[in-house]
Steps between C-alpha positions, in 0.01 A plus 500: 500500500643261241567760235590257222170314542313831519661635182457168320129504575467849351719435195402146398166593335702699244739217415779629724577159646870524592551679832794481741683732740845549646673747735627799304850467648541158337422648159693824548817315597493308171454784249684821398411814693290646219255208520460483878157530657635733768581757229135509395340467843709555815216356713502171309562188709356237267430452131195313375546377144188467285502305176298272280544154357317336212209657315275633775637856509454544126146365528426756771648772280284396204189500720589852616550631146167350392326704771698820443462627147816661360735346756699315233566826317715624790873514449565238770170323566640204697716720722204728566288198592774388740499839674121501517488160668795544735401843628125440529480135603823461697653826623179669613405211734853498643477872575161449665675267744739778595817380326733709290547352154683641197459333161780444250431374147750344259371728226542821702707787361624588848716310751434129481616163633675206338186289467672185377739502795214588732292205377789258550573626852130483588482136390265556208737397222846378408734617222507312170723486194234659279514844661176481697440358846305175555241396756433134594123533448498721190838445335620806305143628461519756778541875538543738792263792507564695820685516830353640820747672731345455844586639842470168686710186521386216271692188398282269292696330217341334199525140384801545271764504775770256385333446162766486225389291198749594227811312629309171519280543190542193278383653172589871502272540200525876547857504366428352158174695469667842491551610137777740605695242705469744790439233766762259632594308812647593739566853373130570442342784303718696255326838512680674207440204269132479597457875465651511153282217374182640653550841341645395165273198443212584733221309314688181588427555872193720472262252660714372784852416606582161347713397798235597751239308300727195498559498876390166645398643839121533520426550127126469572519844669608672178346839425237522227609591148342843543689569821830374356468732201415795725807453721733435208388818324550706817843349558604585146399864552751517786771302320516708182627829647739315734639302205556816294699656785726194521587495128 
């Protein structure tokens, strides 16, 4: 069984078009103990990373909300849609084939994984100076929705192995685009400076990160205005209490 192809087939109709896998030991050896897969699932031998690039996942989400009245009134409608898709369309078929599979989400309140590090190690993305990871096909317009902790050995990297665009970027338009001067090369993203600007002058960045929007890698994959506003509003909800604690 080619598990990455199997999972991709189940996930792709919902816009989950970034799938890769790596042995759990490779990930666990690169992260602090609290983020190791073996802490969550001692039977885990491999991690399958599931993400999305471009606009297709949001389109699937909007189609789902159109068919399910009241879904958008939930506290976390996109996260709930993610769970619905992953557990019904992906995990249930895996279990029917007799494999153990535990799901970890980046938005979970319990033990979790370092999803950015996981994506890099799995070959789905590379680090960037704007604070998000970048994929060669979708640029910075990607997100990671779930990780499957499986009890079998899988090593199926994505297409971003060796991809590292920032050092050779000729324009670095992202640096001048940031109104808080929170992006630079080679030091990258200045989190405190970004955080202060986002909270204190949040309308300035309410409809998208200026640096992310200015990135020259795959700009045609940019999220819709509606999706950008949704994610920015959710991010600000998390940033505000964290910012108050730091002051």
